[in-house]
MARKOL-608521 format. One line per field, with one value per residue (C-alpha): residue number from 0; chain; y, x, z. Coordinates in steps of 0.5 Angstrom, whole numbers, plus 2048, in hexadecimal, padded with zeros to 3 digits. Layout:
i: c(NUM,...)
ch: c(A,...)
y: c(Y,...)
x: c(X,...)
z: c(Z,...)
***
This chain:
i: c(0,1,2,3,4,5,6,7,8,9,10,11,12,13,14,15,16,17,18,19,20,21,22,23,24,25,26,27,28,29,30,31,32,33,34,35,36,37,38,39,40,41,42,43,44,45,46,47,48,49,50,51,52,53,54,55,56,57,58,59,60,61,62,63,64,65,66,67,68,69,70,71,72,73,74,75,76,77,78,79,80,81,82,83,84,85,86,87,88,89,90,91,92,93,94,95,96,97,98,99)
ch: c(A,A,A,A,A,A,A,A,A,A,A,A,A,A,A,A,A,A,A,A,A,A,A,A,A,A,A,A,A,A,A,A,A,A,A,A,A,A,A,A,A,A,A,A,A,A,A,A,A,A,A,A,A,A,A,A,A,A,A,A,A,A,A,A,A,A,A,A,A,A,A,A,A,A,A,A,A,A,A,A,A,A,A,A,A,A,A,A,A,A,A,A,A,A,A,A,A,A,A,A)
y: c(802,805,803,804,805,805,80B,80D,814,814,80E,806,804,7FF,7FA,7FA,7F9,801,805,80D,80E,80B,80E,80C,80F,80D,80B,80B,80A,808,80F,812,816,818,817,816,816,812,811,809,807,805,7FE,7F7,7F5,7EF,7F5,7F8,7F4,7F6,7FE,7FE,7FB,800,805,801,7FF,7FB,7FA,7FB,7FC,7FB,7F8,7F3,7F0,7E8,7E3,7E2,7EA,7EA,7E4,7E8,7EE,7E9,7E6,7ED,7EE,7F2,7F1,7F1,7F2,7F2,7F4,7FA,7FF,804,80A,810,80D,810,80E,806,806,80A,803,7FF,803,802,7FA,7F9)
x: c(806,807,802,803,7FD,7FE,7FA,7F6,7F4,7F5,7F1,7F2,7F3,7F0,7F6,7FB,7FE,7FC,7FE,801,803,804,802,806,802,807,801,801,7FC,7F7,7F8,7FB,801,805,804,809,807,80C,80C,80B,812,815,817,815,80F,812,817,810,810,819,818,810,815,81A,816,814,80C,80A,802,801,7F9,7F7,7EF,7F2,7F9,7FC,7FD,804,806,802,808,80C,80A,809,811,813,80F,80B,803,7FE,7F7,7F3,7EB,7EB,7E8,7E8,7E9,7EE,7F4,7F3,7EC,7EF,7F4,7EF,7EA,7EF,7F2,7EB,7E9,7EE)
z: c(818,810,80A,803,7FF,7F7,7F4,7ED,7ED,7F4,7F7,7F7,7F1,7EE,7EC,7F0,7E8,7E6,7EC,7EB,7F2,7F8,7FE,805,80C,812,818,820,824,820,81D,816,818,811,80A,805,7FD,7F8,7F1,7EE,7ED,7E6,7E7,7E6,7EA,7EE,7F0,7F4,7F9,7FC,7F9,7FE,804,803,804,80B,80A,80E,80B,805,802,7FB,7F8,7F3,7F3,7F1,7F5,7F2,7F3,7FB,7FD,7FA,7FF,804,803,805,80A,809,809,805,804,800,7FC,7FF,7FD,7F8,7FE,7FF,803,808,80A,808,80D,812,810,811,818,81A,819,81F)
***
């Protein structure tokens, strides 16, 4: 599973609209296997779900995001987890994986 976490200053961006990078974490057997960093794309907000899908994202972990955006991500086949705390991407992913 590939997890995407939008970050600002190395931690989860508190608002999905204000991220500078995306951290992609590939997981297998409930463990993080690989980490990749991508710059925030210079595209229209409504195009973001397709951009994430092009990068094979399965799960998006965010703090604050509106319902319309959630629907667009779900339509693109990306599960969205909201209300995440302002932690480092690895911490968030490990917490998500340990809950399942």
